[in-house]
N, C-alpha and C positions, 0 to 999 in steps of 0.2 A: 633530765640530762639538760645540762648548759654550761657555758663557760663565758667569764669576762673576757672581752678581747679589746684590747689598744690599739690593733694593726691599723695602718692607713691603706697605703697602696702596696700591693704585693709586688716582689721582686724575681720571684723564681718562675722559671719556664715551666708551661703547661703541655704536655704531650708535644715537647719541642718547639712550642711557640712562646715569644717573649711577650709578655702582656703590655699592651700599649695605655700609658697613662696620660698622653698628652691631650685629651679631651675631656676634661672633667665636667661634670654639670654644673649648672649655674646654684649657686648657694639657696635660692629662692625656690628650689626644687626637691630638696631633702632637708633632714633634722640633723644638725651639726652636734656632734658630742665628742668629749675626750675619751671615753670608754662606753660601753654597753655590754649586757650579758645575751649571748646568741643561743638559741638552741635548734634552730631548724635551718634547713637549704631548700628555698622555694624554686622551681623550675617553671618557667614562662616561655611563650613564643611572642614574636613582635607584633603577628597578626597581620602584616601586610602582604601584598601579593607577591611582591620578591624584593629583598634588601639585603644589605649587608651592615656589618657593625658600626663603621664609620659615620654613615648617615645618621643612624640612630644616636651616637655620642653628639654629633654636632646639634641635633635638634634641642638635646636636653642642655646644650650650653645656653640656649636663650631662657631668659627669666620666666618663670610664672607658668612653666606646664603643668604645674600640680601633680607631677608624677616623676618616677626616675627608677633606675635598677642599678645594682653596683655592678654589673658586667654584660656586655653585648658578645654573642659568640657567632661567628660565621665559619665558612669552609677553612679559612686561611688565617683567621685574627681573632685575637681576644681583647677586648678594650675594657677597662676599668673606668667607670664613669664617677662613681660614689666611692669614697673610702670605707673600709669595712666599719670602722668604729662609729661611722654615721649611719642614721637610718634613711634608707631608701623608701619612697612613697610608692610600694609596689602592689600591696594587699589591701588598702584600706577598702571598707565596705560597709556601706550606711545599713545594710540588710542583716548584718551580723557575720559570726564566725562559726565554723564547724569544729576549728581545733584551738589550741592556744597560740598557735602562730600569728603574729602582728608583724606590723613594720619594724617595731622598735626590736625584736628578739630573731630576726630572719636575716639571711643572706640571699640575695635574690638574682637570679642568672637568667637573662632573656637569650633564647635562641632565635637566630634570625631565619627568616623564611627564604632559605637560600636554594631550596628546589623549585621554587616559582610555584603558582597556584596556591599560595597560602600555606606551604608545606615546607618542612626542615628537613634538609638533606641528611643523610646517614653520617656524612663526615662531620657535619656540624653538630650532629647529637654525640658523636664519640668525642670531638673536642669538648663539648659542654660536660660529658660524664668525667673526663680527666679533671676539669676545672672543680666539677661538683665534689669529687673525691678529696681533691687538694684542700676544699673548705670544710669537708667532713674532718680531715685530719687536724685541721685548725681548731675547730668546735669540739671535738671529741666524739664525733659521731663513728661507730666503727660499723663493719660489714653486718653485722648482727642486728644493728639497731637502724639500718637505712630505712627499712619499710615504715619506721614509726617516724623519723625527722626528716627524711627527704620527701617532700610532698610537690605536687603539683598545685598551680594556682587554684584550680578548680576544686582540691580538696581542702581548701582554707576558708573559703567564702560560702554563704547562703545565698550569692545571687546567681548561682547556675554559672558563674563564668566558664566559658569554654576554653580554657586556657591550660597547657597548650591543646589544641583543638583536636590535633592526629593522636595526643594520648589520652583525650577523652572518648573519642569515637572508636580508637582501636587500642584498647586497654593493652593487648600484647606487646605493643611497642613501649608502653610505660613500664611492663614487666622487663622488657629487654633492656632498657635504659639503667632500670636500677640493677639489674644484673650486671651490666659493664660496670656500674660505680663500685658492686661488692667485690668484682674480680678485681679492679684495679687496687682498692684497699687490701686485698689479700694476697696479691701477686705482683702488682705493678703494671699488668696489662689488661686491657678489658678483654681480651681473648681468654683470661685466665690461665692458670699453670698448665704449661704443657706436660704430657705424660708420655715421652718417647719410651720404646721398649728396650729391653737390654740389647746390646749390639745394633742399634737402629742406625748407627752412622757407618755401616758396611756398604761400600759401593765397588762393584766389580772385584769382589774378595779383599778388598782393602778396608780394614777397619781404621775411620779416621778418627776415633775418640781421643788419641794422644795429642792430636792436634785442633781439636775442635770442642769447644766447650761454649753451648749457646749463651749462656749467662754472660760470660767474659765476652763474647762476641757482640751482644746486644749493647753491653754497658760501654764497651770501647768506641763504638761507632754511633754517633747521633743519628745519621741519616737511616742505619738499620733499624735503631731502636723507634725511631718514628715510622719507619714502614712496616716492621713485624713486631714491635713488642717484644714479648718475650716468647714467641711461638717457635719453639724448637724446631719444628719440622721446615718451616719457612725460611729460617736462619741457615738451617743446614743446606737447604737446596740453594740459598744465595752462595754460600761457602763453596760448594762443589760446582755451580756454574760460572762464578763470578769471582769470588773470594781468592781463590789461589790463584787466578791469573791477575789480579789487583796485588797481589804479595800480601794481603791482608793477615793480621794476627788474630788467631780465633781461639787462643789459648795460653794462659799466662806460662804454660811450660814449652812453647814453641814459637820462635820467631824466625821467619824462613830466610831475612836479610842475616841475621846472626849465624844461623847453621850454614849457610853458603859461604860466608866471610871466613867462619872458623877451619872449614876442611877444605883443604886444596884437593885431596883426593876425589871428593864430589865434584868441584869445578873442573877437574882434569875428566870426569865421566861425562858430566852433564853439560859442561860449558858454564860460563859467566852467568850469574841468574839473571834472567829476562822473563817476562810475561809468559812468552810461549813455554818455557822450560820449568816454570816454577812449581808445577805439580809434581814433577820428577823430585825434586827435593822433600816436598811434602810427603809424597809416598814412600821415599826411602826413609825418612825417620818413622814412620808409621811401621813398616815392614821390617827394616833391619837396624836402623840407628838407635831406637831404643833398647832394643835387645842387645846392642854392641856396648851399651852403656855411653852413648854420644850425649853431648850436653846441647840440649835443643834451643837454648837461650845464649 
């Protein structure tokens, strides 16, 4: 499995984060090319006691560092240091290799030690998983082939490089990371596909399914997608506790502002639409309006 890529700096958002491309590595720290064939995505950690992406990018802006990586990821930011069509110097090893992965055919992601004590926080790991999944899509790695083509630095070289160390000393964390990547590739969320039971959107006898669609709700609001992904339970909890008060639209079939504007009898009954009475309009559509054939949008 491999794919020829000509992509330079990426422009798409990763887990709601705009990739920062303002601190490219010095040209002496990588191999420039117009295209290359890529087969693997390699996961690293920076190996510092505590750090963030920006400091690492600035470090590699200096000439003759004799190393580099395509990306640096921390809790809140993703930095691209080397263009994807160029070969970062990330897994060179004089002692030989365990796999076919080399600098020339890999995309390399460095996770910063954002938890302190040389550890990578879960938030940084999750951001890295979303970035990894995006690189998998670019290269053609599927959820079924992640185990073969997404590797730790440790898996690539014979030097027993403990990188990322917590994934070497605790293989369960590495398995979890790959599971996140697979889930993102399959469902768009590191949490995987939600499996709500039938009529799981019933609260106090009101079935909110006519006004709540978790996929629509997540896709419409970037803050919810970043916070909850596609987890239907968490999205529904937000809708009940906050979304209706905020008059958010959680279904293509219902818009509370349009519903209140369209029907004067409801305004007479409930008052002009406000955050404090919005739930009455949602409830009316669920319990009566839909059956009466009223237009929800």
